[in-house]
C-alpha positions as CSV (number, residue, x, y, z in Angstrom):
1,M,0.0,0.0,0.0
2,G,2.9,2.4,0.7
3,S,4.5,2.0,-2.8
4,M,3.2,3.8,-5.8
5,S,2.1,1.3,-8.5
6,V,1.7,2.0,-12.2
7,W,-2.0,2.5,-11.8
8,H,-1.4,5.3,-9.2
9,W,0.7,7.2,-11.8
10,V,-1.9,6.6,-14.5
11,I,-4.6,8.1,-12.4
12,V,-2.3,11.1,-11.5
13,A,-1.6,11.6,-15.2
14,V,-5.3,11.5,-16.1
15,V,-6.1,14.1,-13.4
16,V,-3.3,16.4,-14.6
17,M,-4.5,16.1,-18.2
18,L,-8.1,16.9,-17.1
19,L,-7.0,19.9,-15.0
20,F,-4.5,21.5,-17.4
21,G,-5.6,20.1,-20.8
22,R,-3.4,18.5,-23.4
23,G,-2.1,21.8,-24.9
24,K,-1.0,23.3,-21.6
25,V,1.0,20.2,-20.6
26,S,2.8,20.0,-23.9
27,E,3.5,23.8,-23.7
28,L,4.9,23.3,-20.2
29,M,7.1,20.5,-21.3
30,G,8.4,22.6,-24.3
31,D,9.3,25.4,-21.9
32,V,11.1,22.9,-19.6
33,A,13.1,21.6,-22.6
34,K,14.0,25.2,-23.7
35,G,15.2,25.9,-20.1
36,I,17.4,22.8,-20.1
37,K,18.9,23.7,-23.4
38,A,19.6,27.2,-22.3
39,F,21.2,25.9,-19.1
40,K,23.5,23.5,-21.0
41,K,24.4,26.3,-23.5
42,G,25.3,28.6,-20.6
43,M,27.4,26.0,-18.9
44,A,29.3,25.3,-22.2
45,D,29.8,29.1,-22.7
46,D,31.3,29.4,-19.2
47,E,33.8,26.6,-19.9
48,T,35.0,28.1,-23.2
49,Q,35.4,31.7,-22.0
50,P,38.9,32.6,-20.8
51,S,39.2,33.8,-17.3
52,T,39.3,37.6,-17.1
53,T,40.0,37.8,-13.4
54,T,43.5,38.4,-12.1
55,A,45.3,35.5,-10.6
56,V,45.9,35.7,-6.9
57,P,49.3,34.3,-5.9
58,P,49.2,31.4,-3.5
59,V,49.7,32.2,0.2
60,G,52.5,30.5,2.1
61,P,52.4,29.5,5.7
62,N,54.8,32.4,6.7
63,D,53.0,35.1,4.7
64,P,51.2,37.8,6.7
65,V,47.4,37.8,6.9
66,R,45.8,40.2,4.3
67,T,42.7,42.0,5.3
68,L,40.2,44.1,3.3
69,P,40.2,47.8,3.9
70,H,37.4,49.4,5.9
71,Q,34.5,50.5,3.8
72,G,33.8,53.8,5.8
73,A,34.8,57.3,4.9
74,P,38.2,57.6,3.1
75,G,41.1,58.4,5.5
76,T,39.3,57.3,8.6
77,A,40.4,54.4,10.8
78,P,37.9,51.7,11.5
79,Q,36.4,51.9,15.0
80,Q,36.5,48.9,17.3
81,A,33.1,47.7,18.4
82,H,32.6,47.3,22.1
83,V,32.3,43.6,22.9
84,Q,30.7,42.3,26.1
85,P,32.6,39.5,27.8
86,H,30.8,36.1,27.6
87,V,29.2,35.0,30.9
88,P,28.1,31.4,31.2
89,A,24.4,30.9,31.8
90,G,24.7,29.8,35.4
91,D,27.0,32.6,36.5
92,H,24.7,35.6,36.2
93,K,24.3,37.8,39.2
94,A,21.2,39.7,40.2
95,V,21.6,43.4,40.0
């Protein structure tokens, strides 16, 4: 009873055909096929295009850590956020 037999799928197909009609289902399948073709073409185009990005040299274990610049106003130093120390859940004191 838990498995779907062929008759279950036939009934589902008949209900779908009655709800959407034959023309709508074939139109939908055509749109799906066009989408798959466009996806495959896009994937093929990505593989054939040469990379336009600049290559980043590999980082060695002794190299310094590189950080991104702050996105604030030019010429200003980034401000440090005030961080509250972590207190375990059982160690809270009543104020």
